[in-house]
N, CA and C of each residue as an Amber inpcrd file, in Angstrom:
protein
   579
 -66.3560000  15.6530000  21.1740000 -67.4620000  16.5460000  21.4080000
 -67.3320000  17.1710000  22.7920000 -67.0170000  16.3270000  23.8000000
 -66.8720000  16.8350000  25.1610000 -65.7540000  17.8680000  25.2280000
 -64.6680000  17.6230000  24.5410000 -63.5470000  18.5550000  24.5310000
 -63.9530000  19.9130000  23.9680000 -64.7720000  19.9130000  22.9390000
 -65.2480000  21.1590000  22.3340000 -66.1210000  21.9320000  23.3170000
 -67.0100000  21.2190000  24.0010000 -67.8850000  21.8560000  24.9910000
 -67.0550000  22.4600000  26.1150000 -66.0710000  21.6890000  26.6270000
 -65.2380000  22.1800000  27.7210000 -64.3220000  23.3160000  27.2720000
 -63.8680000  23.2960000  26.0390000 -63.0560000  24.3960000  25.5220000
 -63.8740000  25.6780000  25.4690000 -65.1300000  25.5480000  25.0950000
 -66.0190000  26.7150000  25.0840000 -66.2360000  27.2370000  26.5010000
 -66.4260000  26.3250000  27.4610000 -66.6070000  26.7210000  28.8630000
 -65.3490000  27.4130000  29.3860000 -64.1840000  26.9230000  28.9990000
 -62.9220000  27.5540000  29.4210000 -62.8160000  28.9550000  28.8180000
 -63.1180000  29.0820000  27.5460000 -63.0620000  30.3780000  26.8680000
 -64.0140000  31.3850000  27.5160000 -65.1750000  30.8910000  27.9700000
 -66.1710000  31.7630000  28.6030000 -65.8820000  32.0130000  30.0780000
 -64.7860000  31.4260000  30.5960000 -64.4010000  31.6480000  31.9860000
 -65.1700000  30.8270000  32.9970000 -65.8870000  29.8220000  32.5650000
 -66.6600000  28.9840000  33.4830000 -65.7950000  27.9330000  34.1850000
 -64.7060000  27.5140000  33.5110000 -63.7350000  26.5890000  34.1100000
 -62.3380000  27.1110000  33.8100000 -61.3690000  26.7170000  34.6670000
 -60.0000000  27.2140000  34.4730000 -59.2760000  26.5260000  33.3210000
 -59.4700000  25.2260000  33.2010000 -58.7820000  24.4850000  32.1350000
 -59.6820000  23.3750000  31.6200000 -59.3400000  22.9280000  30.4520000
 -60.0890000  21.8490000  29.8110000 -59.4190000  20.5240000  30.1710000
 -60.0440000  19.7060000  31.0110000 -59.4140000  18.4440000  31.4140000
 -59.2080000  17.4670000  30.2460000 -59.9260000  17.6440000  29.1800000
 -59.7890000  16.7320000  28.0250000 -58.4260000  16.8730000  27.3520000
 -57.7910000  18.0330000  27.4970000 -56.4890000  18.2230000  26.8440000
 -55.4030000  17.3840000  27.5050000 -55.6570000  16.8940000  28.7280000
 -54.6560000  16.0830000  29.4330000 -54.8830000  14.5730000  29.2410000
 -55.9070000  14.2320000  28.5310000 -56.2410000  12.8120000  28.3290000
 -55.7020000  12.3690000  26.9710000 -54.9940000  11.2720000  26.9990000
 -54.5020000  10.7160000  25.7300000 -55.6230000   9.9460000  25.0510000
 -55.7600000  10.2080000  23.7880000 -56.7690000   9.4790000  23.0200000
 -56.2920000   8.0500000  22.8030000 -57.2100000   7.1100000  22.8740000
 -56.7900000   5.7240000  22.5940000 -56.4430000   5.5750000  21.1230000
 -55.4320000   4.7990000  20.8600000 -55.0320000   4.5520000  19.4740000
 -55.6140000   3.2220000  19.0530000 -56.2330000   3.1910000  17.9070000
 -56.7810000   1.9190000  17.4420000 -55.6480000   0.9380000  17.1580000
 -55.9190000  -0.3140000  17.4340000 -54.9320000  -1.3400000  17.1030000
 -54.8340000  -1.4390000  15.5870000 -53.6320000  -1.3180000  15.0870000
 -53.4040000  -1.4530000  13.6590000 -52.9680000  -2.8830000  13.3940000
 -53.7730000  -3.5990000  12.6200000 -53.3850000  -4.9890000  12.3590000
 -52.0880000  -5.0400000  11.5580000 -51.3270000  -6.0610000  11.8160000
 -50.0770000  -6.2510000  11.0880000 -50.3900000  -6.5270000   9.6230000
 -49.6040000  -5.9510000   8.7520000 -49.8300000  -6.1400000   7.3220000
 -49.6620000  -7.6100000   6.9610000 -50.6370000  -8.1170000   6.2390000
 -50.5810000  -9.5130000   5.8110000 -49.5810000  -9.6530000   4.6750000
 -48.8790000 -10.7470000   4.6630000 -47.9590000 -11.0180000   3.5700000
 -47.9630000 -12.5120000   3.3020000 -47.4810000 -12.8830000   2.1480000
 -47.4040000 -14.2830000   1.7690000 -46.0020000 -14.7970000   2.0390000
 -45.9170000 -16.0560000   2.4000000 -44.6030000 -16.6710000   2.5800000
 -43.9880000 -16.9150000   1.2030000 -42.7250000 -17.2130000   1.1920000
 -42.0370000 -17.5120000  -0.0650000 -42.7280000 -18.6820000  -0.7610000
 -43.0870000 -19.7150000   0.0110000 -43.7490000 -20.8820000  -0.5860000
 -45.1210000 -20.5150000  -1.1600000 -45.8520000 -19.6300000  -0.4720000
 -47.1560000 -19.2120000  -0.9880000 -47.0000000 -18.4160000  -2.2880000
 -46.0130000 -17.5310000  -2.3430000 -45.7740000 -16.7650000  -3.5720000
 -45.4390000 -17.7210000  -4.7070000 -44.5770000 -18.6830000  -4.4270000
 -44.2140000 -19.6670000  -5.4630000 -45.4330000 -20.4540000  -5.9280000
 -46.3140000 -20.8220000  -4.9900000 -47.5190000 -21.5750000  -5.3500000
 -48.4490000 -20.7310000  -6.2190000 -48.6170000 -19.4630000  -5.8600000
 -49.4670000 -18.5720000  -6.6600000 -48.8990000 -18.4360000  -8.0630000
 -47.6020000 -18.2050000  -8.1590000 -46.9900000 -18.0130000  -9.4750000
 -47.0410000 -19.2750000 -10.3230000 -46.8540000 -20.4190000  -9.7030000
 -46.8930000 -21.6530000 -10.5020000 -48.3180000 -21.9710000 -10.9550000
 -49.3270000 -21.5240000 -10.1940000 -50.7120000 -21.7690000 -10.5710000
 -51.3000000 -20.7010000 -11.4730000 -50.6060000 -19.5870000 -11.6290000
 -51.1230000 -18.4750000 -12.4290000 -50.9800000 -18.7600000 -13.9120000
 -51.9310000 -18.2890000 -14.7040000 -51.7930000 -18.4380000 -16.1530000
 -50.5580000 -17.6840000 -16.6520000 -50.0500000 -18.1280000 -17.7720000
 -48.8120000 -17.5790000 -18.3380000 -48.8650000 -16.0580000 -18.5060000
 -50.0260000 -15.5320000 -18.8700000 -50.1230000 -14.0920000 -19.1150000
 -50.2980000 -13.2730000 -17.8350000 -50.5810000 -13.9090000 -16.6960000
 -50.7280000 -13.2070000 -15.4230000 -49.4650000 -13.3150000 -14.5660000
 -48.7010000 -14.3610000 -14.7870000 -47.5110000 -14.6470000 -13.9690000
 -46.5110000 -13.4910000 -13.8960000 -46.1480000 -12.8370000 -15.0090000
 -45.1750000 -11.7390000 -14.9080000 -45.6510000 -10.5850000 -14.0200000
 -46.9330000 -10.2430000 -14.1010000 -47.4710000  -9.1630000 -13.2850000
 -47.3720000  -9.5170000 -11.8030000 -47.7890000 -10.7160000 -11.4390000
 -47.7480000 -11.1420000 -10.0370000 -46.3060000 -11.2570000  -9.5410000
 -45.4230000 -11.7470000 -10.3930000 -44.0130000 -11.8490000 -10.0030000
 -43.4260000 -10.4640000  -9.7590000 -43.7430000  -9.5210000 -10.6400000
 -43.2220000  -8.1620000 -10.4770000 -43.7160000  -7.5370000  -9.1710000
 -44.9940000  -7.7290000  -8.8420000 -45.5220000  -7.1950000  -7.5810000
 -44.8270000  -7.8170000  -6.3820000 -44.6090000  -9.1260000  -6.4320000
 -44.0090000  -9.8140000  -5.2780000 -42.5250000  -9.4990000  -5.1220000
 -41.9040000  -9.0130000  -6.1740000 -40.4670000  -8.7150000  -6.1240000
 -40.1500000  -7.2290000  -5.9580000 -41.1410000  -6.3680000  -6.1710000
 -40.8870000  -4.9290000  -6.0890000 -41.7230000  -4.2190000  -5.0320000
 -42.8620000  -4.7890000  -4.6600000 -43.7480000  -4.1240000  -3.7090000
 -44.5740000  -3.0180000  -4.3310000 -44.6190000  -2.9620000  -5.6540000
 -45.4080000  -1.9330000  -6.3270000 -46.8960000  -2.1350000  -6.0620000
 -47.6280000  -1.0470000  -6.0360000 -49.0860000  -1.0960000  -5.9350000
 -49.6390000  -1.5400000  -7.2900000 -50.8350000  -2.1140000  -7.2750000
 -51.4120000  -2.6070000  -8.5220000 -51.6140000  -1.4680000  -9.5250000
 -52.0230000  -0.2950000  -9.0760000 -52.1930000   0.8440000  -9.9820000
 -50.8840000   1.2700000 -10.6210000 -49.7870000   1.1530000  -9.8580000
 -48.4620000   1.4930000 -10.3910000 -48.0210000   0.4750000 -11.4380000
 -48.2830000  -0.7910000 -11.1730000 -47.9050000  -1.8430000 -12.1200000
 -48.6970000  -1.6980000 -13.4240000 -49.9980000  -1.4610000 -13.2880000
 -50.8410000  -1.3660000 -14.4820000 -50.5690000  -0.1050000 -15.2970000
 -49.9520000   0.9060000 -14.6800000 -49.6240000   2.1450000 -15.3980000
 -48.2330000   2.1140000 -16.0290000 -47.4560000   1.0710000 -15.7640000
 -46.0960000   1.0010000 -16.3050000 -46.1030000   0.9890000 -17.8330000
 -45.2410000   1.7850000 -18.4010000 -45.0510000   1.7290000 -19.8510000
 -43.6610000   1.1410000 -20.1030000 -43.4580000   0.6570000 -21.3060000
 -42.1440000   0.0980000 -21.6360000 -41.0680000   1.1770000 -21.5830000
 -41.4560000   2.4410000 -21.7680000 -40.4890000   3.5340000 -21.6610000
 -39.9870000   3.7030000 -20.2230000 -40.7570000   3.1930000 -19.2410000
 -40.3680000   3.2720000 -17.8270000 -39.4170000   2.1530000 -17.4150000
 -39.2140000   1.1930000 -18.2990000 -38.4580000  -0.0070000 -17.9640000
 -37.1140000   0.0000000 -18.6930000 -36.0470000  -0.2340000 -17.9420000
 -34.7120000  -0.3700000 -18.5220000 -34.2200000  -1.7750000 -18.1960000
 -34.4610000  -2.6990000 -19.1030000 -34.0810000  -4.0950000 -18.8690000
 -32.5700000  -4.2690000 -18.8120000 -31.8500000  -3.5170000 -19.6300000
 -30.3900000  -3.6100000 -19.6300000 -29.8030000  -3.0900000 -18.3250000
 -30.3020000  -1.9530000 -17.8730000 -29.8040000  -1.3430000 -16.6410000
 -30.4180000  -1.9400000 -15.3830000 -31.4900000  -2.7360000 -15.5590000
 -32.1400000  -3.3710000 -14.4180000 -32.8490000  -2.3890000 -13.5030000
 -33.5360000  -1.4010000 -14.1090000 -34.2900000  -0.4440000 -13.3010000
 -35.6900000  -0.2600000 -13.8660000 -36.5260000   0.3200000 -13.0290000
 -37.9050000   0.5740000 -13.3980000 -38.2990000   1.9170000 -12.7840000
 -38.8370000   2.8230000 -13.5810000 -39.2530000   4.1380000 -13.0880000
 -40.7450000   4.1230000 -12.8050000 -41.1060000   4.4810000 -11.5960000
 -42.5130000   4.5750000 -11.2050000 -42.8850000   6.0500000 -11.2820000
 -43.7130000   6.3810000 -12.2520000 -44.1050000   7.7820000 -12.4440000
 -45.6090000   7.9740000 -12.4230000 -46.3430000   6.9060000 -12.7120000
 -47.7890000   7.0110000 -12.8840000 -48.5180000   5.9280000 -12.1010000
 -49.8130000   6.1400000 -11.9960000 -50.7010000   5.1310000 -11.4470000
 -51.9440000   5.0960000 -12.3350000 -52.5370000   3.9400000 -12.4790000
 -53.7490000   3.8000000 -13.2880000 -54.9340000   3.9790000 -12.3560000
 -55.7950000   4.9340000 -12.6760000 -56.8990000   5.3000000 -11.8050000
 -58.2020000   5.2830000 -12.5860000 -59.2690000   4.8160000 -11.9290000
 -60.5970000   4.8540000 -12.5260000 -61.1770000   6.2490000 -12.3180000
 -61.5530000   6.9120000 -13.3930000 -62.1690000   8.2370000 -13.3200000
 -63.5160000   8.1860000 -14.0330000 -64.2330000   9.2860000 -14.0090000
 -65.5060000   9.3570000 -14.7320000 -65.2960000   9.1540000 -16.2330000
 -64.1110000   9.5200000 -16.7120000 -63.7920000   9.3830000 -18.1380000
 -63.2530000   7.9930000 -18.4730000 -63.1400000   7.1200000 -17.4830000
 -62.5970000   5.7780000 -17.7030000 -61.2420000   5.6250000 -17.0220000
 -60.4930000   4.6230000 -17.4200000 -59.1760000   4.4020000 -16.8410000
 -58.2110000   5.4640000 -17.3500000 -57.5230000   6.1000000 -16.4150000
 -56.5890000   7.1680000 -16.7750000 -55.2400000   6.9040000 -16.1250000
 -54.2020000   7.1380000 -16.8650000 -52.8320000   7.0610000 -16.3510000
 -52.4930000   8.4360000 -15.8000000 -52.4030000   8.5380000 -14.4730000
 -52.1790000   9.8270000 -13.8280000 -50.8530000   9.8260000 -13.0910000
 -50.2810000  11.0040000 -12.9220000 -49.0230000  11.1330000 -12.1790000
 -49.2090000  10.5990000 -10.7730000 -48.1630000   9.9710000 -10.2570000
 -48.1980000   9.4970000  -8.8760000 -48.4640000  10.6930000  -7.9740000
 -49.1600000  10.4510000  -6.8660000 -49.6570000  11.5370000  -6.0310000
 -48.5720000  12.4120000  -5.4130000 -47.4880000  11.8240000  -4.9780000
 -46.4480000  12.6040000  -4.3010000 -45.1020000  12.3790000  -4.9740000
 -44.1550000  13.2460000  -4.6570000 -42.7930000  13.0680000  -5.1930000
 -42.1880000  11.7580000  -4.6940000 -42.5080000  11.3890000  -3.4570000
 -41.9750000  10.1340000  -2.9090000 -42.5260000   8.9250000  -3.6600000
 -43.7240000   9.0660000  -4.2220000 -44.3120000   7.9710000  -4.9940000
 -43.6050000   7.7990000  -6.3330000 -43.0130000   8.8810000  -6.8370000
 -42.2750000   8.8080000  -8.0940000 -40.8420000   8.4190000  -7.7660000
 -40.4240000   7.2650000  -8.2660000 -39.1170000   6.7510000  -7.9000000
 -38.5810000   5.8200000  -8.9770000 -37.2760000   5.5790000  -8.9060000
 -36.6390000   4.6050000  -9.7890000 -36.1790000   3.4580000  -8.9090000
 -36.6100000   2.2540000  -9.2610000 -36.2850000   1.0760000  -8.4650000
 -35.2480000   0.2090000  -9.1710000 -34.2610000  -0.2630000  -8.4270000
 -33.3780000  -1.2800000  -8.9970000 -34.1390000  -2.6040000  -9.0010000
 -33.9240000  -3.3880000 -10.0050000 -34.6400000  -4.6650000 -10.1240000
 -33.7100000  -5.8380000  -9.8610000 -34.2050000  -6.8070000  -9.0990000
 -33.4520000  -8.0430000  -8.9110000 -33.5510000  -8.8330000 -10.2200000
 -32.6210000  -9.7280000 -10.4840000 -32.6430000 -10.4800000 -11.7450000
 -33.9740000 -11.1760000 -12.0370000 -34.6430000 -11.7000000 -11.0100000
 -35.9270000 -12.3840000 -11.2430000 -36.9880000 -11.4090000 -11.7500000
 -36.9500000 -10.1570000 -11.3060000 -37.9010000  -9.1510000 -11.7870000
 -37.6100000  -8.7880000 -13.2420000 -36.3390000  -8.7110000 -13.5930000
 -35.9640000  -8.4480000 -14.9870000 -36.4620000  -9.5990000 -15.8650000
 -36.3110000 -10.8260000 -15.3880000 -36.7930000 -11.9920000 -16.1430000
 -38.3030000 -11.9630000 -16.3040000 -39.0250000 -11.5470000 -15.2470000
 -40.4850000 -11.4480000 -15.3370000 -40.8880000 -10.4390000 -16.4130000
 -40.1810000  -9.3250000 -16.4900000 -40.4860000  -8.3210000 -17.5100000
 -40.1280000  -8.8180000 -18.9140000 -39.0540000  -9.5640000 -19.0210000
 -38.7000000 -10.1470000 -20.3230000 -39.7680000 -11.1520000 -20.7410000
 -40.2600000 -11.9480000 -19.7800000 -41.3450000 -12.8910000 -20.0670000
 -42.5880000 -12.1420000 -20.5390000 -42.8760000 -10.9990000 -19.8710000
 -44.0450000 -10.2100000 -20.2490000 -43.9010000  -9.6630000 -21.6650000
 -42.7200000  -9.2760000 -22.0330000 -42.4950000  -8.7640000 -23.3980000
 -42.8250000  -9.8600000 -24.4160000 -42.4110000 -11.1060000 -24.1300000
 -42.7120000 -12.2300000 -25.0290000 -44.2080000 -12.5100000 -25.0760000
 -44.8470000 -12.5490000 -23.8950000 -46.2860000 -12.8030000 -23.8140000
 -47.0340000 -11.7260000 -24.6040000 -46.6370000 -10.4740000 -24.3920000
 -47.3200000  -9.3780000 -25.0710000 -47.1270000  -9.4420000 -26.5930000
 -45.9660000  -9.8710000 -27.0440000 -45.7270000  -9.9930000 -28.4860000
 -46.6760000 -11.0310000 -29.0870000 -46.9010000 -12.1370000 -28.3630000
 -47.8330000 -13.1740000 -28.8370000 -49.2620000 -12.6380000 -28.8790000
 -49.6580000 -11.9420000 -27.8250000 -51.0110000 -11.3870000 -27.7340000
 -51.2250000 -10.3510000 -28.8330000 -50.2270000  -9.5330000 -29.0540000
 -50.2960000  -8.4810000 -30.0740000 -50.4560000  -9.0990000 -31.4630000
 -49.7340000 -10.1670000 -31.7040000 -49.8240000 -10.8540000 -32.9950000
 -51.2310000 -11.4090000 -33.2070000 -51.8000000 -12.0110000 -32.1540000
 -53.1640000 -12.5550000 -32.2500000 -54.1890000 -11.4440000 -32.4650000
 -53.9770000 -10.2800000 -31.8320000 -54.9390000  -9.1760000 -31.9390000
 -54.9150000  -8.5270000 -33.3160000 -53.7600000  -8.5490000 -33.9720000
 -53.6420000  -7.9700000 -35.3090000 -54.0260000  -6.5050000 -35.3490000
 -54.9410000  -6.1600000 -36.2550000 -55.3510000  -4.7610000 -36.4520000
 -56.1520000  -4.2210000 -35.2690000 -56.6600000  -5.0790000 -34.4180000
 -57.4500000  -4.6390000 -33.2580000 -56.5640000  -4.0970000 -32.1330000
 -55.2370000  -4.2870000 -32.2580000 -54.3110000  -3.8620000 -31.1910000
 -54.2390000  -2.3420000 -31.0950000 -54.3630000  -1.8290000 -29.8780000
 -54.2150000  -0.3900000 -29.5960000 -52.9120000  -0.2170000 -28.8360000
 -51.9420000   0.4230000 -29.4590000 -50.6320000   0.5530000 -28.8240000
 -50.5850000   1.7500000 -27.8740000 -50.5450000   1.4560000 -26.5830000
 -50.4110000   2.4920000 -25.5520000 -49.0450000   2.3990000 -24.8760000
 -48.1850000   1.5050000 -25.3600000 -46.8540000   1.2800000 -24.8070000
 -46.8980000   0.7690000 -23.3630000 -48.0410000   0.2380000 -22.9350000
 -48.1710000  -0.2750000 -21.5710000 -47.5490000  -1.6620000 -21.4680000
 -46.9990000  -1.9600000 -20.3150000 -46.3860000  -3.2650000 -20.0770000
 -47.4720000  -4.3290000 -19.9020000 -48.5210000  -4.0180000 -19.1460000
 -49.6010000  -4.9730000 -18.8870000 -50.8920000  -4.4220000 -19.4840000
 -51.4940000  -5.1890000 -20.3920000 -52.6680000  -4.7180000 -21.1280000
 -53.7160000  -5.8100000 -21.2400000 -54.8360000  -5.4250000 -21.8280000
 -55.8560000  -6.4020000 -22.2020000 -55.3740000  -7.1080000 -23.4700000
 -56.1960000  -7.9720000 -24.0010000 -55.8510000  -8.7050000 -25.2100000
 -55.7820000  -7.8570000 -26.4640000 -56.2110000  -6.5780000 -26.3600000
 -56.1340000  -5.6910000 -27.5240000 -55.2480000  -4.4710000 -27.2470000
 -54.4880000  -4.5120000 -26.1580000 -53.5180000  -3.4540000 -25.8850000
 -54.0210000  -2.2870000 -25.0630000 -55.2830000  -2.3200000 -24.6600000
 -55.8230000  -1.2340000 -23.8440000 -55.4580000  -1.4540000 -22.3780000
 -55.5730000  -0.4110000 -21.5490000 -55.2330000  -0.5780000 -20.1280000
 -56.0770000  -1.6590000 -19.4670000 -55.4240000  -2.4490000 -18.6530000
 -56.0830000  -3.5350000 -17.9210000 -56.7500000  -2.9650000 -16.6790000
 -57.9800000  -3.3500000 -16.4110000 -58.6910000  -2.8510000 -15.2350000
 -58.2980000  -3.6650000 -14.0030000 -58.0850000  -2.9540000 -12.9110000
 -57.7100000  -3.5580000 -11.6310000 -58.6370000  -4.7160000 -11.2520000
 -59.9460000  -4.5160000 -11.3670000 -60.9010000  -5.5460000 -10.9310000
 -60.7360000  -6.8440000 -11.7120000 -60.4530000  -6.7330000 -13.0060000
 -60.2720000  -7.9460000 -13.8150000 -59.0280000  -8.7160000 -13.3760000
 -57.9600000  -7.9940000 -13.0960000 -56.7290000  -8.6370000 -12.6420000
 -56.9550000  -9.2600000 -11.2680000 -57.6670000  -8.5430000 -10.3910000
 -57.9550000  -9.0600000  -9.0510000 -58.7540000 -10.3580000  -9.1280000
 -59.7660000 -10.4060000  -9.9860000 -60.5660000 -11.6330000 -10.1400000
 -59.6860000 -12.8090000 -10.5790000 -58.7880000 -12.5290000 -11.5140000
 -57.9190000 -13.5930000 -12.0090000 -56.9410000 -14.0480000 -10.9150000
 -56.4190000 -13.0890000 -10.1430000 -55.5110000 -13.4190000  -9.0400000
 -56.2430000 -14.2650000  -7.9980000 -57.4610000 -13.8750000  -7.6390000
 -58.2130000 -14.6070000  -6.6290000 -58.6010000 -16.0030000  -7.1070000
 -58.7910000 -16.1760000  -8.4020000 -59.0830000 -17.5070000  -8.9480000
 -57.9040000 -18.4500000  -8.7280000 -56.7020000 -17.8910000  -8.6610000
 -55.5070000 -18.6960000  -8.4050000 -55.2510000 -18.8300000  -6.9020000
 -55.3800000 -17.7340000  -6.1580000 -55.0050000 -17.7260000  -4.7410000
 -56.0210000 -18.4010000  -3.8260000 -57.3110000 -18.2690000  -4.1270000
 -58.3450000 -18.8270000  -3.2480000 -58.2240000 -20.3370000  -3.0630000
 -58.0610000 -21.1100000  -4.1390000 -57.9020000 -22.5610000  -3.9590000
 -56.6710000 -22.9350000  -3.1180000 -55.7130000 -22.0170000  -3.0300000
 -54.5120000 -22.2720000  -2.2280000 -54.7120000 -21.8650000  -0.7650000
 -55.9120000 -21.3480000  -0.4480000 -56.1940000 -20.9130000   0.9170000
 -55.6660000 -19.5270000   1.2210000 -55.3470000 -18.7680000   0.1920000
 -54.8380000 -17.4040000   0.3550000 -55.9830000 -16.4550000   0.0590000
 -56.3860000 -15.6950000   1.0720000 -57.5110000 -14.7940000   0.8750000
 -57.0270000 -13.3610000   0.7270000 -57.9320000 -12.5140000   0.2810000
 -57.6090000 -11.0970000   0.1840000 -57.1670000 -10.6940000  -1.2090000
 -56.7080000  -9.4630000  -1.2650000 -56.3160000  -8.8900000  -2.5480000
 -54.8230000  -8.8900000  -2.7570000 -54.3760000  -7.8780000  -3.4570000
 -52.9830000  -7.7850000  -3.8490000 -52.0410000  -7.3570000  -2.7310000
 -52.5790000  -6.7780000  -1.6480000 -51.6910000  -6.2410000  -0.6190000
 -50.7980000  -7.3130000  -0.0070000 -51.3200000  -8.5090000   0.1780000
 -50.4860000  -9.5890000   0.7090000 -49.3210000  -9.8880000  -0.2120000
 -49.5830000  -9.8790000  -1.4980000 -48.5280000 -10.1220000  -2.4840000
 -47.5330000  -8.9650000  -2.4970000 -48.0540000  -7.7630000  -2.4310000
 -47.2100000  -6.5560000  -2.4130000 -46.3250000  -6.5360000  -1.1710000
 -46.9060000  -6.8840000  -0.0180000 -46.1360000  -6.8860000   1.2270000
 -45.1460000  -8.0450000   1.2970000 -45.2520000  -8.9810000   0.3940000
 -44.3240000 -10.1100000   0.3520000 -42.9800000  -9.7330000  -0.2380000
 -42.9040000  -8.5810000  -0.8890000 -41.6520000  -8.1730000  -1.5390000
 -40.5100000  -8.1160000  -0.5420000 -40.7590000  -7.5600000   0.6180000
 -39.7110000  -7.4810000   1.6420000 -39.2300000  -8.8580000   2.0500000
 -40.1700000  -9.7760000   2.2410000 -39.8060000 -11.1440000   2.6160000
 -38.9840000 -11.7950000   1.5230000 -39.4070000 -11.5750000   0.2790000
 -38.6970000 -12.1830000  -0.8440000 -37.2540000 -11.6560000  -0.9130000
 -37.0920000 -10.3640000  -0.6660000 -35.7570000  -9.7720000  -0.7440000
 -34.9010000 -10.1340000   0.4660000 -35.5200000 -10.1560000   1.6630000
 -34.7750000 -10.4960000   2.8790000 -34.2480000 -11.9230000   2.8290000
 -35.0880000 -12.8160000   2.3350000 -34.6780000 -14.2190000   2.3000000
 -33.8080000 -14.5110000   1.0660000 -33.6470000 -13.4970000   0.2350000
 -32.8440000 -13.6190000  -0.9950000 -33.3420000 -14.7560000  -1.8740000
 -34.6320000 -14.9810000  -1.8070000 -35.2270000 -15.9990000  -2.6750000
 -36.0590000 -15.3100000  -3.7260000 -36.1640000 -15.9380000  -4.8330000
 -37.0500000 -15.4190000  -5.8640000 -37.9870000 -16.5400000  -6.2700000
 -39.1530000 -16.1680000  -6.7280000 -40.1530000 -17.1960000  -7.0830000
 -39.7520000 -17.9880000  -8.3030000
């Protein structure tokens, strides 16, 4: 506000220069991104229910955002080639959950998968086949990798609640970002959950 007032005074010839332009603005301290240790990731995965484990493993091994994971379709996954194409994100809109294009070109990418991530996706295919069989005629095929019990898109909040039910007793607080930021640690240490 002061800079605006002084800029106006400078423009009107009341002062020669605006002293605010020579002052550096303070930068807020940016907290370091929280991440889980390899042991914490392993504990979360071992405590997670069978149908949640592949999703959490994929996040911890790829660093994908939860919206990107929930928007994955089987057409985006190449298990033989060991790659995964990130093209969409699942977003809550007024019309409900929508699979929308990733916001930027940089967000759209093809990732190579480590063997443990390929195994997590293979596990998910098996889990989904069992769920689909139980759902029978109620199944809605959207070709999504991670779905509800009837094949519809899974809502972020429901997955978060289930994740926190596993992570909280382990003393791990927060949401998915810690798990997402653990991908680098998992890859650097060459360990997989």
